[in-house]
KEGU-415673 format. One record per residue (C-alpha): residue in three letters; residue number from 1; x, y, z. Coordinates in pm, whole numbers, plus 50000, padded with zeros to 5 digits. Example, Ala and Ser with C-alpha at 12.3 -4.5 7.8 and 13.67 -1.06 7.14 Angstrom:
2
<pt residu="ALA" num="1" c1="51230" c2="49550" c3="50780"/>
<pt residu="SER" num="2" c1="51367" c2="49894" c3="50714"/>
***
This chain:
312
<pt residu="MET" num="1" c1="50002" c2="49999" c3="49995"/>
<pt residu="ASN" num="2" c1="50130" c2="50331" c3="49922"/>
<pt residu="GLY" num="3" c1="50091" c2="50679" c3="50089"/>
<pt residu="THR" num="4" c1="50197" c2="51012" c3="49951"/>
<pt residu="ILE" num="5" c1="50451" c2="51246" c3="50097"/>
<pt residu="ALA" num="6" c1="50404" c2="51606" c3="49953"/>
<pt residu="ILE" num="7" c1="50605" c2="51912" c3="50015"/>
<pt residu="THR" num="8" c1="50394" c2="52152" c3="50223"/>
<pt residu="ASP" num="9" c1="50397" c2="52520" c3="50250"/>
<pt residu="PHE" num="10" c1="50483" c2="52623" c3="50598"/>
<pt residu="GLY" num="11" c1="50227" c2="52920" c3="50591"/>
<pt residu="TRP" num="12" c1="49933" c2="52657" c3="50503"/>
<pt residu="TYR" num="13" c1="50056" c2="52439" c3="50777"/>
<pt residu="GLU" num="14" c1="50077" c2="52697" c3="51033"/>
<pt residu="PHE" num="15" c1="49757" c2="52835" c3="50963"/>
<pt residu="LEU" num="16" c1="49549" c2="52508" c3="50966"/>
<pt residu="LEU" num="17" c1="49756" c2="52417" c3="51276"/>
<pt residu="SER" num="18" c1="49587" c2="52732" c3="51453"/>
<pt residu="GLN" num="19" c1="49228" c2="52620" c3="51360"/>
<pt residu="GLN" num="20" c1="48989" c2="52411" c3="51549"/>
<pt residu="ASN" num="21" c1="48796" c2="52102" c3="51487"/>
<pt residu="ILE" num="22" c1="48926" c2="52093" c3="51115"/>
<pt residu="ASP" num="23" c1="48746" c2="51776" c3="50958"/>
<pt residu="GLU" num="24" c1="48879" c2="51817" c3="50597"/>
<pt residu="VAL" num="25" c1="49156" c2="52036" c3="50411"/>
<pt residu="ASN" num="26" c1="49216" c2="52130" c3="50042"/>
<pt residu="PHE" num="27" c1="49581" c2="52051" c3="49967"/>
<pt residu="TRP" num="28" c1="49553" c2="52282" c3="49646"/>
<pt residu="THR" num="29" c1="49830" c2="52325" c3="49386"/>
<pt residu="PRO" num="30" c1="49842" c2="52643" c3="49158"/>
<pt residu="SER" num="31" c1="49780" c2="52453" c3="48839"/>
<pt residu="ALA" num="32" c1="49546" c2="52190" c3="48752"/>
<pt residu="HIS" num="33" c1="49770" c2="52077" c3="48476"/>
<pt residu="PHE" num="34" c1="49909" c2="51760" c3="48671"/>
<pt residu="ALA" num="35" c1="49641" c2="51545" c3="48812"/>
<pt residu="PHE" num="36" c1="49683" c2="51368" c3="49137"/>
<pt residu="ARG" num="37" c1="49665" c2="50988" c3="49132"/>
<pt residu="GLY" num="38" c1="49704" c2="50876" c3="49493"/>
<pt residu="GLU" num="39" c1="49468" c2="50599" c3="49617"/>
<pt residu="ALA" num="40" c1="49153" c2="50722" c3="49778"/>
<pt residu="ALA" num="41" c1="49155" c2="50647" c3="50173"/>
<pt residu="SER" num="42" c1="49547" c2="50629" c3="50169"/>
<pt residu="PRO" num="43" c1="49765" c2="50865" c3="50381"/>
<pt residu="PHE" num="44" c1="49880" c2="51165" c3="50252"/>
<pt residu="PHE" num="45" c1="50172" c2="51311" c3="50454"/>
<pt residu="PHE" num="46" c1="50271" c2="51693" c3="50507"/>
<pt residu="LYS" num="47" c1="50649" c2="51722" c3="50452"/>
<pt residu="LEU" num="48" c1="50809" c2="52081" c3="50516"/>
<pt residu="LYS" num="49" c1="51056" c2="52234" c3="50298"/>
<pt residu="THR" num="50" c1="51462" c2="52206" c3="50353"/>
<pt residu="LYS" num="51" c1="51449" c2="52532" c3="50569"/>
<pt residu="TYR" num="52" c1="51245" c2="52312" c3="50821"/>
<pt residu="ASP" num="53" c1="51487" c2="52005" c3="50796"/>
<pt residu="ASN" num="54" c1="51207" c2="51830" c3="50570"/>
<pt residu="LYS" num="55" c1="51011" c2="51733" c3="50867"/>
<pt residu="ILE" num="56" c1="50676" c2="51570" c3="50872"/>
<pt residu="CYS" num="57" c1="50433" c2="51790" c3="51028"/>
<pt residu="GLY" num="58" c1="50123" c2="51621" c3="50993"/>
<pt residu="PHE" num="59" c1="49903" c2="51372" c3="50780"/>
<pt residu="ALA" num="60" c1="49551" c2="51318" c3="50647"/>
<pt residu="TYR" num="61" c1="49367" c2="51067" c3="50427"/>
<pt residu="VAL" num="62" c1="49298" c2="51106" c3="50066"/>
<pt residu="ALA" num="63" c1="48938" c2="51165" c3="49978"/>
<pt residu="LYS" num="64" c1="48942" c2="51262" c3="49624"/>
<pt residu="TYR" num="65" c1="49100" c2="51499" c3="49354"/>
<pt residu="SER" num="66" c1="48929" c2="51761" c3="49161"/>
<pt residu="LYS" num="67" c1="49016" c2="52048" c3="48941"/>
<pt residu="LEU" num="68" c1="48810" c2="52332" c3="49058"/>
<pt residu="PRO" num="69" c1="48799" c2="52754" c3="49010"/>
<pt residu="ASP" num="70" c1="48947" c2="52924" c3="49302"/>
<pt residu="TRP" num="71" c1="48631" c2="53083" c3="49413"/>
<pt residu="LEU" num="72" c1="48469" c2="52727" c3="49407"/>
<pt residu="ALA" num="73" c1="48750" c2="52572" c3="49609"/>
<pt residu="TRP" num="74" c1="48693" c2="52883" c3="49869"/>
<pt residu="ASP" num="75" c1="48325" c2="52870" c3="49859"/>
<pt residu="SER" num="76" c1="48329" c2="52495" c3="49968"/>
<pt residu="PHE" num="77" c1="48625" c2="52485" c3="50202"/>
<pt residu="ASN" num="78" c1="48655" c2="52832" c3="50297"/>
<pt residu="LEU" num="79" c1="48938" c2="52854" c3="50594"/>
<pt residu="LYS" num="80" c1="49013" c2="52474" c3="50532"/>
<pt residu="ASN" num="81" c1="49191" c2="52605" c3="50212"/>
<pt residu="GLY" num="82" c1="49485" c2="52727" c3="50452"/>
<pt residu="CYS" num="83" c1="49409" c2="53081" c3="50396"/>
<pt residu="PRO" num="84" c1="49226" c2="53369" c3="50574"/>
<pt residu="SER" num="85" c1="49057" c2="53480" c3="50291"/>
<pt residu="LEU" num="86" c1="48962" c2="53436" c3="49904"/>
<pt residu="GLU" num="87" c1="49194" c2="53721" c3="49819"/>
<pt residu="SER" num="88" c1="49467" c2="53599" c3="50037"/>
<pt residu="MET" num="89" c1="49435" c2="53264" c3="49860"/>
<pt residu="ARG" num="90" c1="49445" c2="53415" c3="49504"/>
<pt residu="LEU" num="91" c1="49742" c2="53647" c3="49580"/>
<pt residu="LYS" num="92" c1="49933" c2="53331" c3="49699"/>
<pt residu="ILE" num="93" c1="49832" c2="53126" c3="49383"/>
<pt residu="HIS" num="94" c1="49965" c2="53439" c3="49157"/>
<pt residu="LYS" num="95" c1="50304" c2="53447" c3="49377"/>
<pt residu="ILE" num="96" c1="50342" c2="53087" c3="49319"/>
<pt residu="ARG" num="97" c1="50276" c2="53074" c3="48962"/>
<pt residu="LYS" num="98" c1="50481" c2="53384" c3="48923"/>
<pt residu="SER" num="99" c1="50781" c2="53204" c3="49090"/>
<pt residu="ILE" num="100" c1="50750" c2="52873" c3="48863"/>
<pt residu="ALA" num="101" c1="50695" c2="53075" c3="48545"/>
<pt residu="TYR" num="102" c1="50360" c2="52929" c3="48496"/>
<pt residu="GLN" num="103" c1="50279" c2="52884" c3="48124"/>
<pt residu="GLY" num="104" c1="49944" c2="52777" c3="48136"/>
<pt residu="LYS" num="105" c1="49645" c2="52977" c3="48008"/>
<pt residu="ASN" num="106" c1="49507" c2="53266" c3="48239"/>
<pt residu="SER" num="107" c1="49275" c2="53034" c3="48436"/>
<pt residu="ASN" num="108" c1="49117" c2="53044" c3="48792"/>
<pt residu="GLU" num="109" c1="49111" c2="52658" c3="48801"/>
<pt residu="ILE" num="110" c1="49363" c2="52496" c3="49050"/>
<pt residu="GLY" num="111" c1="49417" c2="52130" c3="49137"/>
<pt residu="CYS" num="112" c1="49272" c2="52029" c3="49466"/>
<pt residu="ILE" num="113" c1="49374" c2="51721" c3="49644"/>
<pt residu="LEU" num="114" c1="49094" c2="51679" c3="49916"/>
<pt residu="LEU" num="115" c1="49176" c2="51534" c3="50209"/>
<pt residu="SER" num="116" c1="48993" c2="51397" c3="50541"/>
<pt residu="GLN" num="117" c1="49064" c2="51393" c3="50905"/>
<pt residu="PRO" num="118" c1="49368" c2="51576" c3="50907"/>
<pt residu="HIS" num="119" c1="49633" c2="51575" c3="51198"/>
<pt residu="PHE" num="120" c1="49886" c2="51878" c3="51255"/>
<pt residu="PHE" num="121" c1="50164" c2="51847" c3="51478"/>
<pt residu="LYS" num="122" c1="50329" c2="52089" c3="51698"/>
<pt residu="GLU" num="123" c1="50695" c2="52161" c3="51625"/>
<pt residu="HIS" num="124" c1="50804" c2="51922" c3="51919"/>
<pt residu="GLU" num="125" c1="50604" c2="51646" c3="51743"/>
<pt residu="TRP" num="126" c1="50751" c2="51680" c3="51403"/>
<pt residu="ILE" num="127" c1="50882" c2="51357" c3="51250"/>
<pt residu="GLU" num="128" c1="51220" c2="51303" c3="51058"/>
<pt residu="GLY" num="129" c1="51137" c2="51309" c3="50675"/>
<pt residu="PRO" num="130" c1="51239" c2="51040" c3="50461"/>
<pt residu="LYS" num="131" c1="51606" c2="50960" c3="50449"/>
<pt residu="ASP" num="132" c1="51586" c2="50879" c3="50077"/>
<pt residu="TRP" num="133" c1="51377" c2="51185" c3="49954"/>
<pt residu="GLN" num="134" c1="51533" c2="51306" c3="49611"/>
<pt residu="LYS" num="135" c1="51609" c2="51666" c3="49671"/>
<pt residu="ALA" num="136" c1="51508" c2="51729" c3="49292"/>
<pt residu="ASN" num="137" c1="51185" c2="51638" c3="49376"/>
<pt residu="LEU" num="138" c1="50958" c2="51959" c3="49422"/>
<pt residu="ARG" num="139" c1="50623" c2="51787" c3="49419"/>
<pt residu="TYR" num="140" c1="50502" c2="51465" c3="49596"/>
<pt residu="ALA" num="141" c1="50648" c2="51099" c3="49598"/>
<pt residu="TYR" num="142" c1="50458" c2="50770" c3="49682"/>
<pt residu="TYR" num="143" c1="50598" c2="50546" c3="49951"/>
<pt residu="ASP" num="144" c1="50527" c2="50207" c3="50038"/>
<pt residu="ILE" num="145" c1="50391" c2="50238" c3="50394"/>
<pt residu="CYS" num="146" c1="50453" c2="49857" c3="50447"/>
<pt residu="SER" num="147" c1="50829" c2="49883" c3="50463"/>
<pt residu="GLY" num="148" c1="51133" c2="50123" c3="50474"/>
<pt residu="GLU" num="149" c1="51086" c2="50481" c3="50541"/>
<pt residu="GLY" num="150" c1="50735" c2="50486" c3="50455"/>
<pt residu="LEU" num="151" c1="50649" c2="50254" c3="50724"/>
<pt residu="ARG" num="152" c1="50877" c2="50445" c3="50978"/>
<pt residu="ILE" num="153" c1="50685" c2="50759" c3="50913"/>
<pt residu="TRP" num="154" c1="50333" c2="50568" c3="50911"/>
<pt residu="ASN" num="155" c1="50410" c2="50440" c3="51251"/>
<pt residu="GLU" num="156" c1="50537" c2="50754" c3="51401"/>
<pt residu="CYS" num="157" c1="50252" c2="50938" c3="51271"/>
<pt residu="LEU" num="158" c1="50016" c2="50675" c3="51430"/>
<pt residu="LEU" num="159" c1="50208" c2="50737" c3="51764"/>
<pt residu="ARG" num="160" c1="50155" c2="51086" c3="51736"/>
<pt residu="SER" num="161" c1="49790" c2="51098" c3="51669"/>
<pt residu="GLU" num="162" c1="49683" c2="50795" c3="51882"/>
<pt residu="LEU" num="163" c1="49517" c2="50704" c3="51565"/>
<pt residu="LYS" num="164" c1="49526" c2="50320" c3="51679"/>
<pt residu="GLN" num="165" c1="49247" c2="50387" c3="51924"/>
<pt residu="SER" num="166" c1="49060" c2="50641" c3="51705"/>
<pt residu="VAL" num="167" c1="49007" c2="50488" c3="51389"/>
<pt residu="GLU" num="168" c1="48671" c2="50375" c3="51311"/>
<pt residu="ARG" num="169" c1="48521" c2="50157" c3="51032"/>
<pt residu="PRO" num="170" c1="48827" c2="50032" c3="50861"/>
<pt residu="LEU" num="171" c1="48758" c2="49947" c3="50530"/>
<pt residu="ILE" num="172" c1="49070" c2="49724" c3="50465"/>
<pt residu="THR" num="173" c1="49321" c2="49596" c3="50717"/>
<pt residu="LEU" num="174" c1="49641" c2="49436" c3="50623"/>
<pt residu="LEU" num="175" c1="49730" c2="49176" c3="50896"/>
<pt residu="ASP" num="176" c1="49971" c2="48878" c3="50861"/>
<pt residu="ASN" num="177" c1="49867" c2="48546" c3="51022"/>
<pt residu="GLU" num="178" c1="49967" c2="48645" c3="51377"/>
<pt residu="GLY" num="179" c1="49685" c2="48891" c3="51396"/>
<pt residu="PRO" num="180" c1="49682" c2="49262" c3="51421"/>
<pt residu="ARG" num="181" c1="49975" c2="49464" c3="51533"/>
<pt residu="TYR" num="182" c1="50031" c2="49810" c3="51617"/>
<pt residu="GLY" num="183" c1="50126" c2="49990" c3="51287"/>
<pt residu="SER" num="184" c1="49977" c2="49746" c3="51048"/>
<pt residu="PRO" num="185" c1="49866" c2="49962" c3="50763"/>
<pt residu="GLN" num="186" c1="49494" c2="50034" c3="50736"/>
<pt residu="LEU" num="187" c1="49286" c2="50208" c3="50492"/>
<pt residu="ILE" num="188" c1="48992" c2="50374" c3="50659"/>
<pt residu="ASN" num="189" c1="48687" c2="50509" c3="50526"/>
<pt residu="PRO" num="190" c1="48743" c2="50893" c3="50497"/>
<pt residu="ARG" num="191" c1="48443" c2="51079" c3="50657"/>
<pt residu="LEU" num="192" c1="48306" c2="51364" c3="50409"/>
<pt residu="GLY" num="193" c1="48287" c2="51712" c3="50557"/>
<pt residu="GLN" num="194" c1="48033" c2="51957" c3="50416"/>
<pt residu="GLY" num="195" c1="48279" c2="52060" c3="50131"/>
<pt residu="LEU" num="196" c1="48404" c2="51718" c3="50064"/>
<pt residu="PHE" num="197" c1="47999" c2="51632" c3="50045"/>
<pt residu="ARG" num="198" c1="47967" c2="51921" c3="49784"/>
<pt residu="ILE" num="199" c1="48240" c2="51837" c3="49549"/>
<pt residu="SER" num="200" c1="48193" c2="51469" c3="49548"/>
<pt residu="VAL" num="201" c1="47812" c2="51499" c3="49445"/>
<pt residu="LEU" num="202" c1="47929" c2="51770" c3="49194"/>
<pt residu="ASP" num="203" c1="48158" c2="51521" c3="49040"/>
<pt residu="ALA" num="204" c1="47940" c2="51219" c3="49061"/>
<pt residu="TYR" num="205" c1="47683" c2="51388" c3="48847"/>
<pt residu="SER" num="206" c1="47931" c2="51538" c3="48591"/>
<pt residu="ARG" num="207" c1="47875" c2="51881" c3="48720"/>
<pt residu="ALA" num="208" c1="47507" c2="51886" c3="48547"/>
<pt residu="CYS" num="209" c1="47187" c2="51949" c3="48743"/>
<pt residu="THR" num="210" c1="47000" c2="51590" c3="48758"/>
<pt residu="VAL" num="211" c1="46670" c2="51767" c3="48614"/>
<pt residu="THR" num="212" c1="46760" c2="52026" c3="48399"/>
<pt residu="ASN" num="213" c1="47133" c2="51937" c3="48267"/>
<pt residu="GLU" num="214" c1="47254" c2="52288" c3="48354"/>
<pt residu="HIS" num="215" c1="47608" c2="52302" c3="48381"/>
<pt residu="SER" num="216" c1="47680" c2="52654" c3="48507"/>
<pt residu="LEU" num="217" c1="47880" c2="52586" c3="48809"/>
<pt residu="PRO" num="218" c1="47768" c2="52906" c3="48983"/>
<pt residu="ALA" num="219" c1="47408" c2="52779" c3="48937"/>
<pt residu="LEU" num="220" c1="47457" c2="52434" c3="49105"/>
<pt residu="GLU" num="221" c1="47419" c2="52306" c3="49454"/>
<pt residu="ALA" num="222" c1="47463" c2="51984" c3="49633"/>
<pt residu="CYS" num="223" c1="47134" c2="51906" c3="49808"/>
<pt residu="HIS" num="224" c1="47095" c2="51645" c3="50103"/>
<pt residu="ILE" num="225" c1="46789" c2="51431" c3="50040"/>
<pt residu="LYS" num="226" c1="46759" c2="51345" c3="50410"/>
<pt residu="ALA" num="227" c1="46857" c2="51697" c3="50584"/>
<pt residu="TYR" num="228" c1="47175" c2="51697" c3="50753"/>
<pt residu="GLU" num="229" c1="47015" c2="51844" c3="51036"/>
<pt residu="GLN" num="230" c1="46798" c2="51549" c3="51076"/>
<pt residu="ASN" num="231" c1="47099" c2="51303" c3="51094"/>
<pt residu="GLY" num="232" c1="47115" c2="51304" c3="50717"/>
<pt residu="PRO" num="233" c1="47486" c2="51186" c3="50633"/>
<pt residu="HIS" num="234" c1="47745" c2="51366" c3="50426"/>
<pt residu="GLU" num="235" c1="47733" c2="51088" c3="50190"/>
<pt residu="ILE" num="236" c1="47692" c2="51104" c3="49811"/>
<pt residu="SER" num="237" c1="47412" c2="50838" c3="49819"/>
<pt residu="ASN" num="238" c1="47230" c2="51103" c3="50022"/>
<pt residu="GLY" num="239" c1="47322" c2="51378" c3="49771"/>
<pt residu="ILE" num="240" c1="47176" c2="51505" c3="49460"/>
<pt residu="LEU" num="241" c1="47276" c2="51782" c3="49229"/>
<pt residu="LEU" num="242" c1="47040" c2="52051" c3="49163"/>
<pt residu="ARG" num="243" c1="46990" c2="52415" c3="49015"/>
<pt residu="SER" num="244" c1="46976" c2="52634" c3="49302"/>
<pt residu="ASP" num="245" c1="46594" c2="52717" c3="49270"/>
<pt residu="LEU" num="246" c1="46513" c2="52363" c3="49257"/>
<pt residu="HIS" num="247" c1="46741" c2="52301" c3="49555"/>
<pt residu="GLY" num="248" c1="46509" c2="52563" c3="49736"/>
<pt residu="LEU" num="249" c1="46205" c2="52379" c3="49625"/>
<pt residu="PHE" num="250" c1="46336" c2="52062" c3="49739"/>
<pt residu="ASP" num="251" c1="46433" c2="52148" c3="50070"/>
<pt residu="GLN" num="252" c1="46100" c2="52316" c3="50148"/>
<pt residu="GLY" num="253" c1="45908" c2="52001" c3="50004"/>
<pt residu="TYR" num="254" c1="45725" c2="52156" c3="49690"/>
<pt residu="ILE" num="255" c1="45947" c2="51876" c3="49479"/>
<pt residu="THR" num="256" c1="46064" c2="51538" c3="49534"/>
<pt residu="VAL" num="257" c1="46224" c2="51239" c3="49356"/>
<pt residu="THR" num="258" c1="46046" c2="50912" c3="49386"/>
<pt residu="GLU" num="259" c1="46209" c2="50556" c3="49460"/>
<pt residu="LYS" num="260" c1="46194" c2="50519" c3="49075"/>
<pt residu="TYR" num="261" c1="46397" c2="50840" c3="49005"/>
<pt residu="ASN" num="262" c1="46106" c2="51036" c3="48866"/>
<pt residu="LEU" num="263" c1="46067" c2="51411" c3="48987"/>
<pt residu="GLU" num="264" c1="45733" c2="51498" c3="49136"/>
<pt residu="VAL" num="265" c1="45626" c2="51859" c3="49160"/>
<pt residu="SER" num="266" c1="45349" c2="51948" c3="49428"/>
<pt residu="ALA" num="267" c1="45014" c2="52084" c3="49365"/>
<pt residu="ARG" num="268" c1="45095" c2="52295" c3="49665"/>
<pt residu="LEU" num="269" c1="45323" c2="52509" c3="49453"/>
<pt residu="LYS" num="270" c1="45023" c2="52657" c3="49283"/>
<pt residu="LEU" num="271" c1="44816" c2="52666" c3="49558"/>
<pt residu="ASP" num="272" c1="45054" c2="52875" c3="49771"/>
<pt residu="PHE" num="273" c1="45208" c2="53097" c3="49536"/>
<pt residu="ASP" num="274" c1="44954" c2="53095" c3="49235"/>
<pt residu="ASN" num="275" c1="45229" c2="53009" c3="49020"/>
<pt residu="GLY" num="276" c1="45475" c2="52722" c3="48923"/>
<pt residu="LYS" num="277" c1="45449" c2="52709" c3="48554"/>
<pt residu="THR" num="278" c1="45818" c2="52703" c3="48518"/>
<pt residu="TYR" num="279" c1="45850" c2="52371" c3="48712"/>
<pt residu="TYR" num="280" c1="45507" c2="52159" c3="48644"/>
<pt residu="PRO" num="281" c1="45646" c2="52078" c3="48295"/>
<pt residu="PHE" num="282" c1="45935" c2="51884" c3="48507"/>
<pt residu="HIS" num="283" c1="45664" c2="51658" c3="48670"/>
<pt residu="GLY" num="284" c1="45718" c2="51293" c3="48585"/>
<pt residu="LYS" num="285" c1="46051" c2="51343" c3="48420"/>
<pt residu="GLN" num="286" c1="46333" c2="51073" c3="48509"/>
<pt residu="ILE" num="287" c1="46621" c2="51253" c3="48630"/>
<pt residu="SER" num="288" c1="46976" c2="51194" c3="48544"/>
<pt residu="LEU" num="289" c1="47173" c2="50958" c3="48738"/>
<pt residu="PRO" num="290" c1="47558" c2="50934" c3="48842"/>
<pt residu="ILE" num="291" c1="47747" c2="50639" c3="48620"/>
<pt residu="LYS" num="292" c1="47849" c2="50451" c3="48944"/>
<pt residu="GLU" num="293" c1="47589" c2="50246" c3="49098"/>
<pt residu="GLU" num="294" c1="47699" c2="50338" c3="49475"/>
<pt residu="HIS" num="295" c1="47653" c2="50714" c3="49403"/>
<pt residu="LYS" num="296" c1="47313" c2="50684" c3="49286"/>
<pt residu="PRO" num="297" c1="47038" c2="50846" c3="49552"/>
<pt residu="SER" num="298" c1="46954" c2="50612" c3="49827"/>
<pt residu="LYS" num="299" c1="46617" c2="50482" c3="49781"/>
<pt residu="ILE" num="300" c1="46599" c2="50495" c3="50209"/>
<pt residu="PHE" num="301" c1="46670" c2="50848" c3="50169"/>
<pt residu="LEU" num="302" c1="46434" c2="50909" c3="49897"/>
<pt residu="LYS" num="303" c1="46168" c2="50723" c3="50079"/>
<pt residu="TRP" num="304" c1="46248" c2="50958" c3="50379"/>
<pt residu="HIS" num="305" c1="46208" c2="51295" c3="50169"/>
<pt residu="ASN" num="306" c1="45883" c2="51174" c3="50013"/>
<pt residu="GLU" num="307" c1="45730" c2="51089" c3="50350"/>
<pt residu="GLU" num="308" c1="45837" c2="51347" c3="50556"/>
<pt residu="LYS" num="309" c1="45920" c2="51656" c3="50338"/>
<pt residu="TYR" num="310" c1="45707" c2="51629" c3="50013"/>
<pt residu="LEU" num="311" c1="45382" c2="51845" c3="50038"/>
<pt residu="SER" num="312" c1="45155" c2="51615" c3="49878"/>
***
């Protein structure tokens, strides 16, 4: 199993270390030209630069990689981008692009390595970086966490964070015949926060409204089927991508999606507002669904919305 060790900006690390209850972070890059291909749920280690002796200052778990306009990255993750404002984030992007003689088109798109359950270590907790790190490497490298330097760093990270006691719901545990041992690599199921939920639903639906096929990003919103405030989870199967006006109607119960994936528009829309002519043509329409079966709307959550929210 491989983990990723990535050069980390000290300012990004320092800012996030000062925040409380961070459940997800955006490890962004100033260009979306090179896609990140690390394995989902694998560990991602934050390595400082030579100035800080290449120390490991924390780690997290890979949730997904996505190319996003900077405004959407900020709107989704806010301070979890490691900056105090969108303007400061844009200034940092511009500064890095200038320093590397960025040759790409003038685009606001950045690469976003979205990480779950981050752990940031204070200076006295920093871990020695990999002894075999290639100095010429200015990006990231994959390390086998079952042996060598990868295993050493992984074990020390577990020790720092006491993850052995806190990991829940392991997806895969690599064990030998002697049974579990401290430091045995694990893949855990990264818990999605609000930002990761939004981007995961956005990408699952190919960035198009499930009803109208609208692709304009500012108009699209990831909607919980079962409301988060009513114990609806941040899971893709509890999400649906809707144009913002349809999202409002869905949350208020004026539209719903049946367990057969048909849209229903309530008669209450006309009764309450003497209108609705824009929406009634959608009544009975089959919605567009994600390609992956596990990403399709859960019929359990749809049933909840049909019975608890829909104004029939």
